[in-house]
N, C-alpha and C positions, 0 to 999 in steps of 0.2 A: 843328142849326146852332150855330155858335160865334159869339159877338158880343162886341164891346167897345163901351162907351158913354162918351161924353164930352160936356161942356157941359150947359147947362140948370141948373135948380135941383133941389133934392132931390125935390120933389113930381113934377116932370116926369120925372126919372130913375126914380123908383119906378114911375110909371105905365107908362113904356116897358118896364121890366123885366117887369112884370106882363103887358103886351100881347104882348111877344115870347114869353114862356112860353106864354101862352094860344093864340096863333095857330100856333105851331110844328107841332102835329099836323094842322092843316088845309092845310099846304103840302107839296108834293112836292119836298123838298130833302133831300140827304144830311146826315148829322150833322156832316160836316167842312167845310161851306161857312162861310167866315169873312165876317162882316158888321161893318163899323165904323159905328156909329150916332153921328151928331153932332147934338146939339141946339143950334140957333143961330137967330138972326133971319135970315130970308131972304125972297125975293120971292114964292115959291110956298109951298104948304103942305108940300111935300116933293119930293125927287128922289133918283135913284140914279145911281151910276156904277160901271162894272166895271173892275177892274184884274186883270191876270194876272201872277203871279210867274214866276221862272225855271223852276220845275217845272211850269208850266202850270196851277197851281191858281187857282181863281176867288176873288177877294177883292172884296167889294162895299162901297161907301161909300153910306150912306143918310143924307141930311140931312133933319131934321125941324124945321119952323119953330116956334120957342118963343113966337111972338106969337099962338098959338092957345090955345083952352081945352084943358083936360085931355082932354075928350071928343073934341075935334077932333084932338088929338095921337094918341090911340088909333086913330081912324079912318085917319089918315095912315099910321101904322105898318102897319096891315093892308093898305092900298092899295099902299104902296111895297114891302112884302115880297112881294106878288103879282107886282110887276114884277121883283123879284129872281128869283122862281121862273120867270117867263116867259123871262127872259134866260138863266138857268142852263140851262134845258131847251131852249135854242136856238130858241124860237118867236119871240122878240123880239130883233132886232138893229138898234139905232138906230131908223130909221123903216121897217124891214122886218118884216113879220109873216108867218111861215111862208114866207119867200122872196118875198113880194109887197111892192113899194114903196108906202108910204102917205104920202110926203112932202107931197103936195098935198091931203091929206084933213084936214078940220077936226078939231081936237083931240078933241072929244066923240064923233066918228064913227070914231075909230081903234079897231080891234078890241081891242087890248090895253088901252085905257082902258075900253072897255065891260066887258071881263072883270074888270078891277081894281075898277071901281066896283060891279059886281055882287057881287064877293067881299067888298069893304068893307062893303056893306050887309048881307050875310048874316052875316058874322062880328061886326059891331056888334050885330046882333040877339042872336046867341048870347052875346056879351059881356054884354049887358044882362040876360039870363036866367040868368046863372051864380049 
């Protein structure tokens, strides 16, 4: 994965760089996926957005809330990058998971959130044991 980082302070930027390098081998993403990571105050812990350029390449925007602790920022990076993987591999498309609409499903019961939280928990354990 290729990424660009902006915003946040030096400590936040450094921890995100470490987290991105750490989690990369755990994700099923090609080396040429571009991710713009923006550290900024926001209402949620993090979110992603997908953009496609003229060539049809996938470019992702990942926003990470700077009002979190460094540990929470790491967990959010892991969680949001799982959503990048889900979207890139066409399992997640807005509120559709593998072609099934989950618009009326509570947030925590959505299959992509369950998978992302499980991934976050497992990678955070691995991160702590490094």
